[in-house]
N, C-alpha and C positions, 0 to 999 in steps of 0.2 A: 187100300189104299188111298181112300177118300179123306183117312185121317192126317195121310203123308202129304199131299194136296194142301189141305185147307192150312198144313203148319208150311208150307214152302209160301203160299198162299199169305199168312198172316208175316211172313220174315221179308218177302219182297213190298206190303206196304208200309213196316215197318222203313225198310233200307229208301223206300221212296220218302216219306216223311223228313228220314234224316238228311237226306239226298235237299230237299225241297228249305227245310231252316237253314241248312248250314249254308248255301246258294245266297238264300235271308240273309242272313247277316253277315257272310263275303263280301255281299252289293253294297247293305248297310255301310262297313264299315271302309269299304272302298270309297263310297260317294263321302263321306265325313274327310277321309286324308287325301282323296284325291282332289276334292275342292281347296281346299287348304296348301296343298303344292301345284296346283294347278295356274293359282292367282300371286304365289309367290313369288319375290324376285330381288336378286340377289342386293343388299345394300347397296355393295358399290357402283349399280347401275344408274341410284340415284343421285340429280344433280346437285342437292342439298340435305344438308345435316336435319334439316328442318322434316323431307320428307322422307329422311330415313326415322327419322322421332316415329312421324304418324304412321308410316308402313310398319313399325315394331308394334305401337300402339294396335291395332287392328289386327294383328296377326294376335296380342294376347287374346284380342276380346273375341275371335271367331275359333280361336283354341279353347279357351272358356266354355264356348257353346254349345261344340260341338264334342269336348270333351270334358265336361262338368266335373265328373268326379277323379280327374285328373291331377295330381300334386307338380309343385312349381317343378322339381326334378325330372318327370315327365315332358313338360313342358318344354326344355332346356334340351332337352336331349332329342327330341322331335326337330325343334329346332335346328339342333344340329343335323341332324338326319337331311332336313331339306338344306340344310348350306351345303352339306355333300352331295348330292344328288343332284342338284344342279351348278354341280360345279361354282359356286364361290368362292375361286384360288385366294382371292385378296382377304375375303373380309376371314377365311379362315390362317391366315395368315397371319392377319393382325391382332386374334385372338390370340398366337402364340406372342405376341408382343403384349399383351394385355389383359392376364391370366387372371382373371379371377374366382372369389369365393363363390359365385352362382355356379360359373363353367361346370358342366356336369362333361363333355367329352371334349380334346382335342384333336388336330389331325396332325400328325409328323412323316414326312415322307408317306406319303401316302396311305398311312396305317391310323386306324383309330386306335387312340389310347383313354381309358375310363370307365366306368364311369368315377368321380373324383371322389376321395375319401379324406376326410378331415381328423387330426387326432392331436392331441395337444398334449406332450408329456411334461408333469408337473416337476419331476426329477432333475430334468434337461433345463427347465427352461425356452423347450423349441417345440413351436408348432408344424408338423408336417404333410404335406397335401399328397397323394398318393394317384397317380394317374396308370394304371396298369394295361398294357396289352391288352385291346379286344375283351377286356372285362375279367380279366384272368385274377385268378387269389392272389393274395400279398404274399403270399409264400412260396417264395422261388420265382416271379412270371420269369418271361422269356424275354422281355424287354419291359422297363416303365418307364418314367418321368415322375422324379420325387422332385419338392418343392420346400423346401426346409427356408424357415422363418425366426429368424434371430431378435428380440423384439427390447430394445433398451428399456433397463429398469425390469425386466422380466427373464433375460437371460444374464445378461449383466449390470452393476449398475452403473447409470446415466445413458451417454451415449454408446452404439457399437459400430464400428469400424469393419469394413468389407476386410482388412488387412489382418486384421487381428482374427476375424473367424476365419479364414484363409489357411492361419498358420495352425491356430488349435486342429481346424482338418486333416490337413497335410502331417500332424503330430499323432491322431490319433490312428493312423496305418501303420502307422510305426515300419520299422525295413527288415524283411525276413524272409522267407520262401514261400511262406503262405501268405502276405499281405506287404503289397508295396506303394508308393508314389511314383510312376513312370515317370511324369514329367510335369513340371507345373511352370506357369508363364504369368507374366501381366500382361494387359491389353487393355486401350481406351474401348469403352462398350461404343457398341452399333449405336444404340438409342441414347443413350445419355451422356454420354462421349466422356465420362467418367472413368477411373480406371477400375477395371475387373480384373478377377482372381480366378486363375485357371487352373484346373487339377484333373487329371488323366493315376487311373490309379487301380486297381485290383482286387480281388481278394480269390484266395483258391479254396479248394473244398480236395485236395487231390485223392484223397483216400473214398470220396463220393465219386468223381467223378465230371468234376463240373466245377465252373468259377465265373465270378462274374467282374467285367469290365465296367469302371465309374467314369463318366467324361459330367466335369460339373465346373462348372461357373459362380461366382461367390459376386454379387454387388449390392451397393447402398441401395437402401430401399430408406432416405431420408437421414433421421438419425439412428433407423435400425437397418438391418443387412436378410437379403435374401440367396439362398443358393437354388439353382437347377441342377437337377444331375440325371443326365439319361442313362441306363444301366442296363448290359447287355448280357446274357447268361450265354455262357460256352461249357458245349459236353467235350469230354475228352478222357484219356487216357494221361495218366499223372505227369508223364513221360512227355505229353505234347501240348497238354493242357496252355502253359504258358507260352508258347509258341506259336499256336492257336491266335489268344487274345495279340499276342509283338504283330503279327501277320497281317490281322482284319485292322489292326488300327493304325498300319503303316496306308495299306491299302485305301482308308477311308479319309485321312489324311490327306492325299492323293487327289480328291475330289472336292469339286469346285461346291455343293450341295452336301456333302456326307454330314454325320452326324457331329460332327468331333466340330465344324462351322457352323450349321445350324443355330448351333446350343447358345452360342454367341447372341443369336436375331431370335430367344426366348426372353422375355421379362415379364414382368405384372404388374397388375392396375392399385394404384392407390388407392384405391377401396379397404386393400389386406389390412390397412393400418388400423381405420374403423373395425374392422371383423376380428382382428387380433387382440385391440384391446378391449374389444369386448368380451370375447371368448378366453383371456387371461383374466379378466374381473379387474381391471389397472385403470378403467375409466369411468366415472363417476355417471350417471343418467341425466346428470341437469342437462347436457347439451341436446339430449335426446327430447324433443319435444314428445315424442308418440310413447316413452317409455311407460306412463300410468296405463293406457289404454294396451299395450301391449302387457303387459304384466297382469293387466286385469283378463286378460283373454286366457293365460297361461292360470290365473286363479281358476278360473270358470270352468275350463275347459280342460284340465289333465286332473288327476290325483296322484301322480308318484312324483311330483315333482312342481314347483311354486317359481323359479326363476329358470328361464333360458340357457344358462351359467352353469345348469345342474345337469346338462344334456352332453357327452362326450362329444357328439356330434350337433353342434347347433342349428345344422339343417335336417337332422331324422324328423322333426315335429311332421310332416307332412308327408311323411310316410307309412304312420300308423294311426294316425288324427283327425280326420277330415272337417271335423267338428271345429278344432283349432286351427287347421288351416283356413277353414270360412271365415274364423273372427278376423286372423291376422290379413286375410288377401283386402280385406277395409282398410288396412291403412296405406298409405305411400310409400314408407316404408317397414314392412312386413317382417322381416330379420335383424333392423338394428343395424345394418351396415353400410 
């Protein structure tokens, strides 16, 4: 009986220690995150661009102090969380109009898409950026935002036109029972006013009971082109699959803020051009004053690669190599984009 009582006492003591430790950790973390959240102000609330710039600088400084081991991706993700939790609707909408290589998350139709995954396919010369719904995997997500970039002298010799890319994309679907272009048209871009090319298409997998609808906008990006696609998965029997897709699209087109309308408000920031040139190795580092310091960081703090272009995802350095991240963070332009 005495041994049983001792065992119970030991278990209770351990439980109390764990609870106290857990509470301590919780309030320590909560204190850090709440202090940033409590002082956070939506960027659209500031009256001048200088105030916005100062606020961003202060946020970065405060975040690095409270989370010294965090990565650049962590910081962008946390800032996105603050924008959502503080209902910064104007800034979130602006992010959709000016998507950058550094954005981790995007907000569309009150849904979270991300984190961003960037891939360059040398065979096609296309760089792709993926934002899947709620962090789902790239394979068969329920919803997804896909950005494709067709760079001059990489995807094709010389300048690339949106019209040419649109024709190539439309032709890639063909017209069959399982792959088709439902509709395509041209309209002025709401942001740049240049002609945009829209393609509504679907690909069906009737034997597997699912299919995808793709709503695509193809737009000019100086002498290059980008496309943004909203994809949506449908699950139904082979007999009902096409009908379900058509019915959903018809209903969405009737909405003032449906996905088929929202796609027109999505754009990209011109920083992609520098990023694309760096990632596809088509631009000399002569125009980059910090190229030597950046190269030294990679040389001194990596063993598996010597150049940023050797990495499939140029942003991946900060996820696995804190010393490299610390070295690059001292530069004004750590990623060279």
